[in-house]
N, C-alpha and C positions, 0 to 999 in steps of 0.2 A: 165196781169196775168193767171194763169190756174185756170178754174172754177171745182172743184172738191167738191161734198158735203160729209159730215159726215153723218154718220147713224142719228144723232139728228139735220141736217139741217145746220148745220155752213159749211160757206163756205172755205174749206182748203186752196184751192188756193190763195185766197184773204187774206187769215189770215197773218198779218206782220212776225209771225214767222215760216211761211212755209219756207221750204229749199230752194227755189228759190226767196224768198223775204229778207231772212235774210242772207246777204253776207258779208258787210263790218261793221267796227266799229261803222259807223255812222247810220247805220239801227239798230244796238244793241241800241245804245242810245237812237234813237226816239221811238224805240219799248217800250223800259223800260220806258221812261217818259211819253209815251202814256197810257199805260195799269195802271200805278199809278194813273195818273190824273183822268182816264173817267172810269176804273173798279176797282180801287183800289188794284191792284195787284203790290206790291212791291218785283221785281226780279231785281237784278245788272245786268246791261248789259252783264257783264264777264259770268253770270250764265246762261243767255239764250241758249238754246239749238234748232237749226235747227230741224222742225219736217216735217216727210214724209206723214202727212196726215192718217186721221183715216181711209179712206176706200183700203188703200193698205193691201194687206192679213196678217195677224198677223206673219208669218213667214219670211216676207220679211221687217219687220219695225225695223227701227234703233232705231227711238226714239217715243215713243209711250204712251199714256192712255190706255194702254191694261184693265184696270179695270174698265173703264166707262160700267156701267150697261146697258145703252141704247144701246151701240154699241155691249155688249155681245149679248143682246136681239134680234137686227136684224139680226145678225149671226146664232143664235139659229132657227130663224123663216125663215132664207134662203133668205132675201130682201136686196136690195141694200141699203136702207133706209126707215126710218120710214112712209113715205107718201105710201109705197106698201102694208103697213100693215092694215087688216080690223079694228085692235084696234084703229087706228090712230085718232085725236089727244088723244092718254091716258095722264093721269095725271105723268105719267114717263118721257116721252119727253118735256112735257111742264115745268116740274120743275127741268130739268137736270143742269140747270145755270139760273143766274139772268135776261140774255137778251133774254128770250126765253118768249117772252112779246110782245104787239102789242106798247106799249108805250115806250119802252127801250130810245130812243132818250131825249123824254121830261121827265122821270123819272132821266136820269142822269143829264141833264140840270137843273133840280130843286135841284139836292143834289149838284152838282159843284157851283150853283147861276152864271151860265152865259149860253149864247148860245154856242153850240158845231158848229165850223167853219166846212165847209161841206168837205174839205179834211180829217179833222180828224175824222167827222163820217163816211166817207167812208173806212178809216183805220181801226180804232180801236172798232167800235159798228157794223156796217152793217154787216160784215161778219159772226158776232155769232147771228145773228137775225134768228135762225132756223127755226121756225114756218112760218116764211115768205117765207122762200126759200120752204120748204115741202110743203106748200099749194099751190105753183105755180107748183111743179111736181106733186101732187095729180090732179088737175084741167087736165093734161093732159092724165091720165090712164081713160084706158076703164075698167069699171067695172070686167070684166074677168080676169083682171090682177092683181087685187087686191089679195092678199095672205092671208088665213084664220090664224090668230094667234094661234099657239100651245099653250094650257093654260097647266099650271103646278099647282102645290100644294105646301105648306110650312106646314111641318108637326114636331113633336115632337117625340125625343126619350125618352119616359118616361118609368119610372119601375112601376110595378103595385101597386097598393095600399096593404099593408100586410094584412092577415087575421088574427083572431085569438089575437089581439092586449090585454094585459093585460093595458087596460086604461079605465076610466071612458067615460062615452058616451059625455059627454062634451068636454073632452081632443080628442076624436076619432074625433068628430066634427070640431074642429078646425083644426085639420091634414088633414081631408079631404077637406078641404076649401084650405088650402096651396097647397094640392097635384093639386086639380081642378086649381089653379091661376098659377102653374107653367106649367101645361098641357097647358092652353090654349093661353099662350102670343103668339100674332102673330100667329096663326096659320090659314090658309086661303086654299081657293080651288078656281079653275077656273082663275086664276091672269096670267100675264104677267111674263114673265122669268125676265125682269128688275124689276118688283116689289117684285119678289120671292128674287132677290139677296140684295133687299134693306131690306126686311123683316127678311131674315136670319141674317142680320149683327145687325138689331134693335133688335132682338130676344135676341142675345147674350149681347148687351148691357144692354137691360131690366135686364136680369138675374145677370148680374155683380153688377146692380145697387142694386137690391132686396138682394143680398147676401151681399154688402157693409153694407147695411142698419141693415140686421139682425145680421150680425157677429160682426160689429163694431160700430153701434148705441149705444147711451148712453139714457137711460129712462129718460124722463121729464113728468113724469104724466102718461096719457095715450098715449104717442108719443114718437118715437126713434128720437133723432137729431144725423145728421152725420155731421162733420165737412167738411168744403170744402178741406183741406188739404189730409183728410183720402179718401175722394171721389175720387181725383186726383190720388192717390196711386195705387187705383184699374184699372188703364187704362180705365176707361168711358169716354166718349166725353168731351173735355174740351171745347167747344164753349156753350155758353149759349143758344143760339136757341135750340141748339138740345137737350140739357138736358131739356129744355122746352117740347120738343117733347115727350121725355121718360116720364116726368110726365103726360103729357096728356093720353099717351096710358094707364099708370098704373091707372089713375084717372077712366077710362073706366072699370077697372076690380075692382075697389072699394078701391084702394090703392092712398091715398092723399099726394103729395109731395108738401111742401110750401117751395120756395127759400126764406130763411131770410139773408138779406145782410143790410150792412151799408148804409149811404146817399149817394145820387147820383154821389157827387162830391168825395167819397173815390175811393181810389186805388185799388179796388178789380176787376176790368174787364181790359183788354190789349183794345186797339182803335178798333180793329176788332171784339170785343165781345168776348174774349176768357177770360175762369175763370183763375184768380190768385189764388196762394194756400193761401189766407188769407181772414179772414174778412166775412167769407159767411159761411151758413151750410144749411142742409136740415132737414125741420122737417115732419117726417112721421106719418101717422096714418091711421086706416082701418076704412069703413064705416060700420055701423051697418048690413048691407045687407050680409057682409061677415063675420060678428062675432066682429067686433068692436078691443076693446083693446086685448080681449081674443085671438084672431087670432094673433096679433101682437106679444104678447108674447110668443105664442108657436112658432111662426117664428124665434124670436131670440133664443129660447131654441133649436129647430131643427138644427140652423145655428153651434150652440155650440156645439151639440152631434155630429154632422157631422166634425166640426174640430178637436174633441178630437179622433175619431175613424179612420179618412182619412187624418190627417194633411193638406199638401199641395195638395192632390186631392179632398178635401172637397168640393170646388166649383165646380167642374164638376159633382161630384154626386148630387150636390144642383140642377143643370140644368137639371139633369134626375128625379129628384123629389124622389130620392133613399132614401126609409123611412124604410130601413131595421134595421137603428138604434133605431127606437122605439121600437124594440123588446127586450128582456133583454139577456145579453150575456151568452151562454151557460157555 
């Protein structure tokens, strides 16, 4: 088999779906069964497409995961793979997929409850142990060959807070807190390009989550409750683990999101952790340090004003913290 490392360290040439390894119907059956058993990837044999590898120039690739943020980061920094980067091993390359770990084989054996035969390990697991491959490359490099990472920033296009509002000091304080919240979500400096791609996407998800809560949440005492069905209608991540990550980020900003779900045996999750459209909801509150229930009420009122003034464009105005709606119409 050809040896050709992807930017994240996966050995494309030894991957069973590489174009020279996926030729016959028997190859497809073997790969489909192996990926499902060991990686939990359920892809029908006839749906498998031969890949030409991550290292092939973008304009020459026929089948590719062009949106891989680690690949785009390596291209941005002009390195053959992540081992050449001064930031290696960063959290992005370590977390790009589940087998970027030293104990991948043992972890899968524990999950499936049996040892992995050596031929299956070499076919379905070892090619994806990217950190191991990158460590070997790194060990061969002279310090002068290491390329300095080009740091980037994640900012936000935020409208300025309006002046001369005819509101009480309490109301202005609540809206300023909302403006600060929307302005500060996932704003970072001096980060990698891969991290920027992740955070830009996460910021969009966080803003859509806040919008859904503010616009469609129902009051329950000092909280807003959002149904699972309404949540999913907003195009936010349908994976429970990813929703948990969004909630953790909001908690850092003083917004607490509690996932309320039925007993564990209820059918509200898919086998792979996807959220179904029933039997769960989010309960959202604000910490005292950002104004508590008063800020949450102001958030809901602000979303309602935006919806009335801007209709379908209201969510995009919300993302910019556009607060001109607080001024009375002329």
